[in-house]
N, C-alpha and C positions, 0 to 999 in steps of 0.2 A: 185335543185331540186322543186316545185311543192309542193309535196312529199312531205320533208325533210322538209319544211316549213310552215307544214300541223297543227292542232292539233286535237285530233278525241276522243272526249265526249260520255261518256255511262253509262245516267241514269242512276239510279236508277228509279224516283214515274218520272208523269207526272211534279209536284211540280220541281224537278231538273232539269229536262230538261230545266225542261222555266224560272227558276232560271240562266241557263250556257250559253244560249240562251243570257237571257237580259246582262250578266257580258261582255259576247264577246260582241255582241255591244256596247257595253259602253264602247273599249278600243278604242283606239284613234291611240294606232299599230299595231291593224286588219282591214286588207285589204276587206272581204269577209266575211262572217256567211254564211252557205246551213247550216238546222236543220227538222230533222226532226217534223214536224209542228202539227201530230195527235192531236186530244184535247184542242185545243187551244182556245179558243174561248172566241170571241170577245175585251170583255176585257182585254188580257195577249194580243192581236196579240195588239192593240192596246198601250199597253205599250211599247208591243218589240217595233214598227213603231219607238218611240219619241226616246226609249233607240239607235237605227241606225241612226232616220234620227243630236240628239245631237251629236252627238260623229261623224256624216259625214262617217257613217258602212254603208254599202253594206247589208240586212238581205236579205234572201234567204227562205222560209219555204215553207216542201214540203209536198204536207195532203195526201188523200189516194181520189178515184172520192166517198167516199161513201159519205168525207165528201163535197164533191163540193156546197154544198146546205147551209153552214153555214157560219154562217157574217164572214165579218175577215174586218181586216181593211188594210189590199193587197192591195198598188196602183193597181197596172197590176198581177191580180191576172190568174194564165194559165192551160196552161193542157202540159205538158210532159209523151209519156209514152214509152214504150222501143219499139225500129222494130226488124224486125224477123233478127235473126240473128244480131244482134252483140252482142256481151257477155262483159259486166264488170269485 
């Protein structure tokens, strides 16, 4: 199943999180990276974008609403919100 094929990483710091996202994004065997994008600046965002593009990996970094005004190298920044009554 998809869950069995997934790898979850609990980084201890922002630097570790960025490193893990970059390594996963560069791995050609990875189909999709979904990551916590909190606190990732423009330079780091661009570096992660280039890493994913080099390997052909799809990467999605999720950021909170309070960081919406921060610059990012995301091609198509979007907005996702939980819907009432939906459980995770």
